Biopython code that builds the backbone (N, CA, C, O; Angstrom):
import numpy as np
from Bio.PDB.StructureBuilder import StructureBuilder

atoms = [
    (1, "MET", "N", (0.603, 16.151, 7.425)),
    (1, "MET", "CA", (-0.135, 15.428, 6.172)),
    (1, "MET", "C", (-1.142, 14.445, 6.551)),
    (1, "MET", "O", (-0.995, 13.545, 7.378)),
    (2, "LYS", "N", (-2.269, 14.730, 5.801)),
    (2, "LYS", "CA", (-3.447, 13.577, 5.943)),
    (2, "LYS", "C", (-2.986, 12.432, 5.006)),
    (2, "LYS", "O", (-2.156, 12.525, 4.101)),
    (3, "ILE", "N", (-3.765, 11.196, 5.439)),
    (3, "ILE", "CA", (-3.608, 10.220, 4.603)),
    (3, "ILE", "C", (-4.040, 10.409, 3.207)),
    (3, "ILE", "O", (-3.336, 10.023, 2.274)),
    (4, "LYS", "N", (-5.131, 10.967, 3.041)),
    (4, "LYS", "CA", (-5.795, 11.358, 1.826)),
    (4, "LYS", "C", (-4.972, 12.166, 0.616)),
    (4, "LYS", "O", (-5.244, 12.186, -0.585)),
    (5, "ASP", "N", (-4.007, 12.746, 1.241)),
    (5, "ASP", "CA", (-2.915, 13.595, 0.586)),
    (5, "ASP", "C", (-2.110, 12.711, -0.307)),
    (5, "ASP", "O", (-1.745, 13.070, -1.426)),
    (6, "ILE", "N", (-1.852, 11.582, 0.200)),
    (6, "ILE", "CA", (-0.930, 10.572, -0.564)),
    (6, "ILE", "C", (-1.636, 9.670, -1.462)),
    (6, "ILE", "O", (-1.006, 9.089, -2.345)),
    (7, "ILE", "N", (-2.790, 9.516, -1.326)),
    (7, "ILE", "CA", (-3.620, 8.612, -1.844)),
    (7, "ILE", "C", (-4.051, 9.104, -3.495)),
    (7, "ILE", "O", (-4.673, 10.152, -3.668)),
    (8, "ASP", "N", (-3.651, 8.238, -4.628)),
    (8, "ASP", "CA", (-4.167, 8.864, -5.907)),
    (8, "ASP", "C", (-5.357, 7.988, -6.266)),
    (8, "ASP", "O", (-5.304, 6.806, -6.605)),
    (9, "THR", "N", (-6.407, 8.729, -6.143)),
    (9, "THR", "CA", (-7.602, 8.247, -6.269)),
    (9, "THR", "C", (-7.927, 7.878, -7.892)),
    (9, "THR", "O", (-8.920, 7.223, -8.208)),
    (10, "THR", "N", (-7.085, 8.322, -8.736)),
    (10, "THR", "CA", (-7.448, 8.211, -10.140)),
    (10, "THR", "C", (-6.717, 6.848, -10.574)),
    (10, "THR", "O", (-6.946, 6.442, -11.713)),
    (11, "LYS", "N", (-5.895, 6.148, -9.788)),
    (11, "LYS", "CA", (-5.197, 4.987, -10.186)),
    (11, "LYS", "C", (-5.428, 3.907, -9.375)),
    (11, "LYS", "O", (-4.844, 3.835, -8.294)),
    (12, "ASN", "N", (-6.440, 2.782, -9.849)),
    (12, "ASN", "CA", (-6.950, 1.695, -9.013)),
    (12, "ASN", "C", (-6.075, 0.466, -9.148)),
    (12, "ASN", "O", (-6.202, -0.480, -8.371)),
    (13, "ASN", "N", (-5.265, 0.472, -10.045)),
    (13, "ASN", "CA", (-4.171, -0.769, -10.316)),
    (13, "ASN", "C", (-3.039, -0.345, -11.368)),
    (13, "ASN", "O", (-3.058, 0.668, -12.066)),
    (14, "TYR", "N", (-2.090, -1.295, -11.336)),
    (14, "TYR", "CA", (-1.082, -1.057, -12.136)),
    (14, "TYR", "C", (-0.826, -2.483, -12.780)),
    (14, "TYR", "O", (-1.189, -3.485, -12.165)),
    (15, "THR", "N", (-0.262, -2.573, -13.900)),
    (15, "THR", "CA", (0.268, -3.560, -14.609)),
    (15, "THR", "C", (1.822, -3.539, -14.894)),
    (15, "THR", "O", (2.354, -2.765, -15.690)),
    (16, "ILE", "N", (2.374, -4.335, -14.262)),
    (16, "ILE", "CA", (3.850, -4.531, -14.136)),
    (16, "ILE", "C", (4.341, -5.964, -14.666)),
    (16, "ILE", "O", (4.064, -7.010, -14.079)),
    (17, "ASN", "N", (5.027, -5.898, -15.726)),
    (17, "ASN", "CA", (5.625, -7.094, -16.425)),
    (17, "ASN", "C", (4.228, -8.127, -16.654)),
    (17, "ASN", "O", (4.276, -9.322, -16.364)),
    (18, "GLY", "N", (3.181, -7.565, -17.132)),
    (18, "GLY", "CA", (2.010, -8.365, -17.552)),
    (18, "GLY", "C", (1.182, -8.754, -16.317)),
    (18, "GLY", "O", (0.142, -9.376, -16.533)),
    (19, "LYS", "N", (1.528, -8.453, -15.003)),
    (19, "LYS", "CA", (0.777, -8.907, -13.766)),
    (19, "LYS", "C", (0.111, -7.661, -13.046)),
    (19, "LYS", "O", (0.768, -6.673, -12.717)),
    (20, "GLU", "N", (-1.045, -7.773, -12.863)),
    (20, "GLU", "CA", (-1.784, -6.826, -12.085)),
    (20, "GLU", "C", (-1.384, -6.528, -10.500)),
    (20, "GLU", "O", (-1.186, -7.427, -9.683)),
    (21, "TYR", "N", (-1.312, -5.316, -10.252)),
    (21, "TYR", "CA", (-1.058, -4.980, -8.862)),
    (21, "TYR", "C", (-2.051, -3.917, -8.221)),
    (21, "TYR", "O", (-2.507, -3.081, -9.001)),
    (22, "LEU", "N", (-2.384, -3.862, -7.069)),
    (22, "LEU", "CA", (-3.156, -2.923, -6.485)),
    (22, "LEU", "C", (-2.299, -1.927, -5.682)),
    (22, "LEU", "O", (-1.467, -2.405, -4.911)),
    (23, "PRO", "N", (-2.419, -0.602, -5.785)),
    (23, "PRO", "CA", (-1.768, 0.237, -4.972)),
    (23, "PRO", "C", (-1.968, 0.103, -3.618)),
    (23, "PRO", "O", (-3.155, 0.085, -3.294)),
    (24, "MET", "N", (-1.223, 0.011, -2.795)),
    (24, "MET", "CA", (-1.310, -0.029, -1.392)),
    (24, "MET", "C", (-0.462, 1.097, -0.803)),
    (24, "MET", "O", (0.633, 1.388, -1.285)),
    (25, "TYR", "N", (-1.067, 1.812, 0.398)),
    (25, "TYR", "CA", (-0.715, 2.936, 1.050)),
    (25, "TYR", "C", (-0.575, 2.493, 2.488)),
    (25, "TYR", "O", (-1.467, 1.844, 3.037)),
    (26, "ILE", "N", (0.568, 2.849, 3.113)),
    (26, "ILE", "CA", (0.851, 2.256, 4.327)),
    (26, "ILE", "C", (0.968, 3.310, 5.465)),
    (26, "ILE", "O", (1.439, 4.420, 5.214)),
    (27, "GLY", "N", (0.513, 2.950, 6.813)),
    (27, "GLY", "CA", (0.878, 4.066, 7.712)),
    (27, "GLY", "C", (2.179, 4.089, 8.113)),
    (27, "GLY", "O", (2.888, 3.094, 7.961)),
    (28, "TYR", "N", (2.616, 5.163, 8.641)),
    (28, "TYR", "CA", (4.163, 5.135, 9.131)),
    (28, "TYR", "C", (4.870, 4.097, 9.825)),
    (28, "TYR", "O", (5.950, 3.650, 9.438)),
    (29, "THR", "N", (4.214, 3.686, 10.928)),
    (29, "THR", "CA", (4.725, 2.638, 11.829)),
    (29, "THR", "C", (4.548, 1.037, 11.049)),
    (29, "THR", "O", (5.475, 0.229, 11.106)),
    (30, "GLU", "N", (3.538, 0.791, 10.493)),
    (30, "GLU", "CA", (3.498, -0.473, 9.627)),
    (30, "GLU", "C", (4.406, -0.255, 8.489)),
    (30, "GLU", "O", (5.073, -1.254, 8.222)),
    (31, "GLY", "N", (4.610, 0.732, 7.775)),
    (31, "GLY", "CA", (5.594, 0.853, 6.513)),
    (31, "GLY", "C", (7.133, 0.451, 7.294)),
    (31, "GLY", "O", (7.818, -0.438, 6.788)),
    (32, "ASN", "N", (7.522, 1.037, 8.320)),
    (32, "ASN", "CA", (8.749, 0.973, 9.013)),
    (32, "ASN", "C", (8.996, -0.533, 9.315)),
    (32, "ASN", "O", (10.062, -1.061, 8.998)),
    (33, "MET", "N", (8.058, -1.174, 9.892)),
    (33, "MET", "CA", (8.020, -2.451, 10.287)),
    (33, "MET", "C", (7.964, -3.427, 9.053)),
    (33, "MET", "O", (8.569, -4.490, 9.198)),
    (34, "MET", "N", (7.390, -3.234, 7.992)),
    (34, "MET", "CA", (7.536, -4.042, 6.784)),
    (34, "MET", "C", (8.809, -3.923, 6.228)),
    (34, "MET", "O", (9.363, -4.896, 5.716)),
    (35, "LYS", "N", (9.326, -2.816, 6.283)),
    (35, "LYS", "CA", (10.895, -2.492, 5.727)),
    (35, "LYS", "C", (11.913, -3.350, 6.641)),
    (35, "LYS", "O", (12.855, -3.998, 6.185)),
    (36, "ARG", "N", (11.593, -3.253, 7.916)),
    (36, "ARG", "CA", (12.523, -4.051, 8.621)),
    (36, "ARG", "C", (12.537, -5.454, 8.555)),
    (36, "ARG", "O", (13.564, -6.088, 8.795)),
    (37, "GLU", "N", (11.300, -6.073, 8.198)),
    (37, "GLU", "CA", (11.006, -7.544, 7.847)),
    (37, "GLU", "C", (11.296, -7.638, 6.447)),
    (37, "GLU", "O", (10.960, -8.698, 5.918)),
    (38, "LYS", "N", (11.884, -6.707, 5.673)),
    (38, "LYS", "CA", (12.321, -6.840, 4.323)),
    (38, "LYS", "C", (11.242, -7.414, 3.238)),
    (38, "LYS", "O", (11.496, -8.163, 2.295)),
    (39, "LEU", "N", (9.993, -6.882, 3.603)),
    (39, "LEU", "CA", (9.072, -7.034, 2.642)),
    (39, "LEU", "C", (9.081, -6.257, 1.598)),
    (39, "LEU", "O", (8.626, -6.619, 0.513)),
    (40, "PHE", "N", (9.658, -4.977, 1.836)),
    (40, "PHE", "CA", (9.812, -4.142, 0.582)),
    (40, "PHE", "C", (10.912, -3.022, 1.116)),
    (40, "PHE", "O", (11.171, -2.901, 2.313)),
    (41, "SER", "N", (11.506, -2.245, 0.109)),
    (41, "SER", "CA", (12.470, -1.400, 0.491)),
    (41, "SER", "C", (12.225, 0.032, 0.158)),
    (41, "SER", "O", (12.826, 0.955, 0.708)),
    (42, "LYS", "N", (11.255, 0.189, -0.828)),
    (42, "LYS", "CA", (11.120, 1.542, -1.156)),
    (42, "LYS", "C", (9.595, 1.567, -2.119)),
    (42, "LYS", "O", (9.013, 0.600, -2.611)),
    (43, "ILE", "N", (9.293, 2.730, -2.160)),
    (43, "ILE", "CA", (7.892, 3.059, -2.842)),
    (43, "ILE", "C", (8.116, 2.428, -4.467)),
    (43, "ILE", "O", (9.134, 2.612, -5.135)),
    (44, "GLY", "N", (7.169, 1.817, -4.812)),
    (44, "GLY", "CA", (7.276, 1.222, -6.037)),
    (44, "GLY", "C", (7.510, -0.249, -6.099)),
    (44, "GLY", "O", (7.275, -0.886, -7.126)),
    (45, "ASP", "N", (8.056, -0.897, -4.805)),
    (45, "ASP", "CA", (8.273, -2.195, -4.885)),
    (45, "ASP", "C", (6.981, -3.033, -4.780)),
    (45, "ASP", "O", (5.972, -2.626, -4.205)),
    (46, "THR", "N", (7.090, -4.232, -5.380)),
    (46, "THR", "CA", (5.669, -5.106, -5.385)),
    (46, "THR", "C", (5.760, -6.316, -4.464)),
    (46, "THR", "O", (6.782, -6.976, -4.277)),
    (47, "ILE", "N", (4.648, -6.512, -3.950)),
    (47, "ILE", "CA", (4.718, -7.773, -2.936)),
    (47, "ILE", "C", (3.403, -8.669, -3.676)),
    (47, "ILE", "O", (2.289, -8.194, -3.898)),
    (48, "ASP", "N", (3.784, -9.889, -3.947)),
    (48, "ASP", "CA", (2.738, -10.994, -4.365)),
    (48, "ASP", "C", (2.032, -11.554, -3.259)),
    (48, "ASP", "O", (2.597, -11.958, -2.243)),
    (49, "ASN", "N", (0.782, -11.582, -3.454)),
    (49, "ASN", "CA", (-0.045, -12.479, -2.625)),
    (49, "ASN", "C", (0.068, -11.852, -1.177)),
    (49, "ASN", "O", (0.275, -12.658, -0.270)),
    (50, "LEU", "N", (-0.040, -10.535, -0.853)),
    (50, "LEU", "CA", (-0.200, -9.988, 0.274)),
    (50, "LEU", "C", (-1.658, -9.685, 0.553)),
    (50, "LEU", "O", (-2.312, -8.917, -0.153)),
    (51, "PHE", "N", (-2.189, -10.383, 1.715)),
    (51, "PHE", "CA", (-3.768, -10.404, 2.145)),
    (51, "PHE", "C", (-4.466, -10.754, 0.812)),
    (51, "PHE", "O", (-5.498, -10.170, 0.479)),
    (52, "GLY", "N", (-3.866, -11.759, 0.016)),
    (52, "GLY", "CA", (-4.640, -12.464, -1.209)),
    (52, "GLY", "C", (-4.714, -11.432, -2.265)),
    (52, "GLY", "O", (-5.659, -11.454, -3.054)),
    (53, "ASN", "N", (-3.768, -10.505, -2.343)),
    (53, "ASN", "CA", (-3.698, -9.750, -3.565)),
    (53, "ASN", "C", (-2.070, -9.422, -3.905)),
    (53, "ASN", "O", (-1.176, -9.559, -3.071)),
    (54, "ASN", "N", (-1.924, -9.092, -4.904)),
    (54, "ASN", "CA", (-0.653, -8.462, -5.496)),
    (54, "ASN", "C", (-0.631, -7.159, -5.461)),
    (54, "ASN", "O", (-1.356, -6.548, -6.246)),
    (55, "VAL", "N", (0.283, -6.388, -4.460)),
    (55, "VAL", "CA", (0.177, -5.000, -4.199)),
    (55, "VAL", "C", (1.548, -4.255, -4.709)),
    (55, "VAL", "O", (2.653, -4.793, -4.775)),
    (56, "MET", "N", (1.261, -3.022, -5.025)),
    (56, "MET", "CA", (2.394, -2.150, -5.219)),
    (56, "MET", "C", (2.416, -1.150, -4.049)),
    (56, "MET", "O", (1.351, -0.671, -3.660)),
    (57, "ILE", "N", (3.544, -0.825, -3.490)),
    (57, "ILE", "CA", (3.468, 0.233, -2.511)),
    (57, "ILE", "C", (3.625, 1.414, -2.995)),
    (57, "ILE", "O", (4.656, 1.856, -3.503)),
    (58, "ALA", "N", (2.538, 2.000, -2.843)),
    (58, "ALA", "CA", (2.201, 3.362, -3.522)),
    (58, "ALA", "C", (2.506, 4.552, -2.784)),
    (58, "ALA", "O", (2.702, 5.633, -3.338)),
    (59, "GLY", "N", (2.557, 4.347, -1.347)),
    (59, "GLY", "CA", (3.012, 5.542, -0.627)),
    (59, "GLY", "C", (3.055, 5.154, 0.817)),
    (59, "GLY", "O", (2.445, 4.130, 1.123)),
    (60, "ILE", "N", (3.714, 5.847, 1.794)),
    (60, "ILE", "CA", (4.041, 5.578, 2.996)),
    (60, "ILE", "C", (3.631, 7.087, 3.761)),
    (60, "ILE", "O", (4.285, 8.100, 3.514)),
    (61, "ALA", "N", (2.483, 7.091, 4.702)),
    (61, "ALA", "CA", (2.266, 8.392, 5.285)),
    (61, "ALA", "C", (3.325, 8.738, 6.124)),
    (61, "ALA", "O", (4.265, 7.974, 6.343)),
    (62, "LYS", "N", (3.208, 9.933, 6.641)),
    (62, "LYS", "CA", (4.117, 10.590, 7.591)),
    (62, "LYS", "C", (3.305, 10.126, 9.009)),
    (62, "LYS", "O", (2.122, 9.794, 9.088)),
    (63, "LYS", "N", (4.193, 10.195, 9.984)),
    (63, "LYS", "CA", (3.718, 9.866, 11.319)),
    (63, "LYS", "C", (2.602, 10.579, 11.891)),
    (63, "LYS", "O", (2.808, 11.788, 11.995)),
    (64, "THR", "N", (1.388, 10.139, 12.324)),
    (64, "THR", "CA", (0.202, 10.897, 12.748)),
    (64, "THR", "C", (-0.102, 10.686, 14.417)),
    (64, "THR", "O", (-0.926, 11.320, 15.076)),
    (65, "TYR", "N", (0.641, 9.803, 14.815)),
    (65, "TYR", "CA", (0.576, 9.508, 16.273)),
    (65, "TYR", "C", (-0.843, 9.012, 16.389)),
    (65, "TYR", "O", (-1.442, 9.373, 17.403)),
    (66, "THR", "N", (-1.478, 8.257, 15.538)),
    (66, "THR", "CA", (-2.860, 8.011, 15.558)),
    (66, "THR", "C", (-2.673, 6.509, 15.234)),
    (66, "THR", "O", (-1.543, 6.088, 14.989)),
    (67, "SER", "N", (-3.830, 5.630, 15.224)),
    (67, "SER", "CA", (-4.080, 4.235, 14.749)),
    (67, "SER", "C", (-3.736, 4.179, 13.330)),
    (67, "SER", "O", (-3.334, 3.113, 12.864)),
    (68, "LEU", "N", (-3.873, 5.404, 12.464)),
    (68, "LEU", "CA", (-3.544, 5.410, 11.061)),
    (68, "LEU", "C", (-2.129, 4.791, 10.857)),
    (68, "LEU", "O", (-1.914, 4.011, 9.928)),
    (69, "ASP", "N", (-1.209, 5.146, 11.717)),
    (69, "ASP", "CA", (0.187, 4.717, 11.589)),
    (69, "ASP", "C", (0.323, 3.412, 11.313)),
    (69, "ASP", "O", (1.277, 3.038, 10.630)),
    (70, "MET", "N", (-0.856, 2.288, 11.930)),
    (70, "MET", "CA", (-0.597, 1.055, 11.745)),
    (70, "MET", "C", (-1.363, 0.298, 10.787)),
    (70, "MET", "O", (-1.429, -0.928, 10.876)),
    (71, "MET", "N", (-2.021, 1.028, 9.761)),
    (71, "MET", "CA", (-2.854, 0.718, 8.709)),
    (71, "MET", "C", (-2.406, 0.537, 7.381)),
    (71, "MET", "O", (-1.348, 1.102, 7.105)),
    (72, "HIS", "N", (-3.049, -0.222, 6.355)),
    (72, "HIS", "CA", (-2.681, -0.567, 5.181)),
    (72, "HIS", "C", (-4.049, -0.031, 4.422)),
    (72, "HIS", "O", (-5.123, -0.374, 4.915)),
    (73, "PHE", "N", (-4.045, 0.739, 3.326)),
    (73, "PHE", "CA", (-5.114, 1.132, 2.510)),
    (73, "PHE", "C", (-4.961, 0.869, 1.075)),
    (73, "PHE", "O", (-4.027, 1.276, 0.384)),
    (74, "LEU", "N", (-6.042, 0.091, 0.646)),
    (74, "LEU", "CA", (-6.118, -0.148, -0.687)),
    (74, "LEU", "C", (-7.429, 0.454, -1.403)),
    (74, "LEU", "O", (-8.419, 0.813, -0.766)),
    (75, "PRO", "N", (-7.334, 0.511, -2.599)),
    (75, "PRO", "CA", (-8.631, 1.160, -3.150)),
    (75, "PRO", "C", (-10.010, 0.768, -2.915)),
    (75, "PRO", "O", (-10.303, -0.424, -2.994)),
    (76, "SER", "N", (-10.913, 1.666, -2.628)),
    (76, "SER", "CA", (-12.262, 1.442, -2.299)),
    (76, "SER", "C", (-13.072, 0.830, -3.263)),
    (76, "SER", "O", (-14.126, 0.300, -2.913)),
    (77, "THR", "N", (-12.694, 0.836, -4.495)),
    (77, "THR", "CA", (-13.317, 0.106, -5.546)),
    (77, "THR", "C", (-13.191, -1.298, -5.806)),
    (77, "THR", "O", (-13.644, -1.811, -6.829)),
    (78, "LEU", "N", (-12.601, -1.922, -4.930)),
    (78, "LEU", "CA", (-12.168, -3.222, -4.931)),
    (78, "LEU", "C", (-13.440, -4.160, -4.701)),
    (78, "LEU", "O", (-14.161, -3.854, -3.751)),
    (79, "SER", "N", (-13.750, -5.145, -5.381)),
    (79, "SER", "CA", (-14.611, -6.124, -5.091)),
    (79, "SER", "C", (-14.124, -7.243, -4.437)),
    (79, "SER", "O", (-13.123, -7.762, -4.930)),
    (80, "PRO", "N", (-14.684, -7.815, -3.272)),
    (80, "PRO", "CA", (-14.054, -8.929, -2.525)),
    (80, "PRO", "C", (-13.543, -10.069, -3.346)),
    (80, "PRO", "O", (-14.145, -10.426, -4.359)),
    (81, "LYS", "N", (-12.437, -10.653, -2.932)),
    (81, "LYS", "CA", (-11.853, -11.932, -3.746)),
    (81, "LYS", "C", (-13.003, -13.117, -3.407)),
    (81, "LYS", "O", (-13.637, -13.151, -2.353)),
    (82, "GLU", "N", (-13.132, -13.988, -4.405)),
    (82, "GLU", "CA", (-14.082, -15.041, -4.153)),
    (82, "GLU", "C", (-13.295, -16.440, -3.587)),
    (82, "GLU", "O", (-13.947, -17.448, -3.316)),
]
sb = StructureBuilder()
sb.init_structure("model")
sb.init_model(0)
sb.init_chain("A")
sb.init_seg("    ")
for serial, (resi, resn, name, xyz) in enumerate(atoms, 1):
    if name == "N":
        sb.init_residue(resn, " ", resi, " ")
    sb.init_atom(name, np.array(xyz, "f"), 0.0, 1.0, " ", f" {name:<3s}", serial, name[0])
structure = sb.get_structure()
């Protein structure tokens, strides 16, 4: 499975309880490390102020045995935080 197969390009943000969250897709290894550190437990969990943004875990990729396993992916339409 390619990382692009799990990314929903039609949804650039989510509003949950009146707060805006960016969808974040995570590589396999990074996702498992974040779970062990109890940053989240399942798809749909939210994390406030991660990398300066509120994010919702939108997907975790299957293992690729490449550097993609360690990456975080956010929508490309984001403008930089000031």
